[in-house]
C-alpha atoms as one frame of an Amber mdcrd trajectory, in Angstrom:
protein
   6.995   2.544   2.314   7.668   0.545   5.379  11.089   3.052   5.894   9.153
   5.656   6.131  10.053   7.442   2.841   7.498   8.551   0.079   7.187   6.410
  -3.058   7.840   7.392  -6.300   6.544   5.494  -9.238   5.148   5.372 -12.937
   1.787   4.792 -13.830   1.934   1.166 -12.998  -1.567  -0.022 -12.210  -1.601
  -1.559  -8.615   1.476   0.427  -7.676  -0.052   3.717  -8.472  -3.067   2.949
  -7.122  -1.691   2.232  -3.605   0.198   5.259  -3.857  -3.287   7.216  -4.121
  -5.246   5.540  -1.887  -2.715   5.842   0.950  -1.241   9.152  -0.095   2.232
   8.256   0.154   3.944   9.505  -2.822   3.791  10.829  -6.353   3.385   9.186
  -9.433   5.238  10.219 -12.567   4.042   9.471 -16.350   7.555   9.717 -18.042
  11.254  11.074 -17.279  10.301  14.556 -17.082   7.725  14.087 -14.489   9.980
  11.722 -12.478  12.412  14.471 -12.244   9.771  16.909 -11.380   8.848  14.475
  -8.245  12.126  14.362  -6.985  12.085  17.834  -6.989   9.168  18.658  -5.264
  10.289  16.027  -2.517  13.855  18.085  -2.026  12.421  21.420  -2.022   8.803
  20.570  -0.056  10.323  18.601   2.800   6.866  18.731   4.813   5.455  16.999
   1.670   8.187  14.049   1.694   7.727  13.932   5.581   3.903  13.702   5.453
   3.827  11.140   2.334   6.509   9.139   4.116   4.725   8.864   7.444   1.977
   7.855   5.251   3.771   4.696   3.558   4.810   3.798   7.006   1.337   3.762
   8.487   0.348   1.797   5.709   3.037  -0.788   5.571   2.463  -1.647   9.492
  -1.321  -1.166   9.499  -2.201  -2.811   6.098   0.503  -4.781   4.388   2.129
  -6.232   7.947   2.215 -10.080   7.336   1.125 -10.837  10.642  -2.199  -8.635
  10.056  -2.875 -10.274   6.905  -2.292 -13.908   8.395  -4.203 -12.910  10.774
  -7.191 -11.741   8.703  -6.712 -15.129   6.870  -6.925 -17.376   9.630 -10.069
 -16.063  11.038 -11.783 -15.983   7.484 -10.830 -19.622   7.350 -11.987 -20.277
  10.404 -15.805 -18.538  10.051 -15.595 -20.961   7.089 -14.838 -23.970   8.974
 -17.184 -22.936  11.647 -20.193 -22.296   9.697 -20.249 -26.144   8.925 -21.108
 -25.495   5.057 -19.918 -27.824   2.464 -18.515 -26.938  -0.717 -21.306 -27.287
  -3.146 -18.660 -30.036  -4.984 -18.562 -32.364  -1.967 -22.044 -32.611  -0.685
């Protein structure tokens, strides 16, 4: 995805979910479908470029370590600033 190339995957639960959400590749259920996915991307360069662009955008905007770390840090700060204590430590 980060390389800007379309992804071809089997029906792995999380991987296929990401491919569907970000429209960044094709999903194959078996070897024949996998071969067909390769042919589709080879002969339909516009589709391949679109899927690749979508994957690149997802990698930059969603799966970027800096973005993830910043979101996590902001959530921690919000929890700490709320002043609420855990039920366990009250």
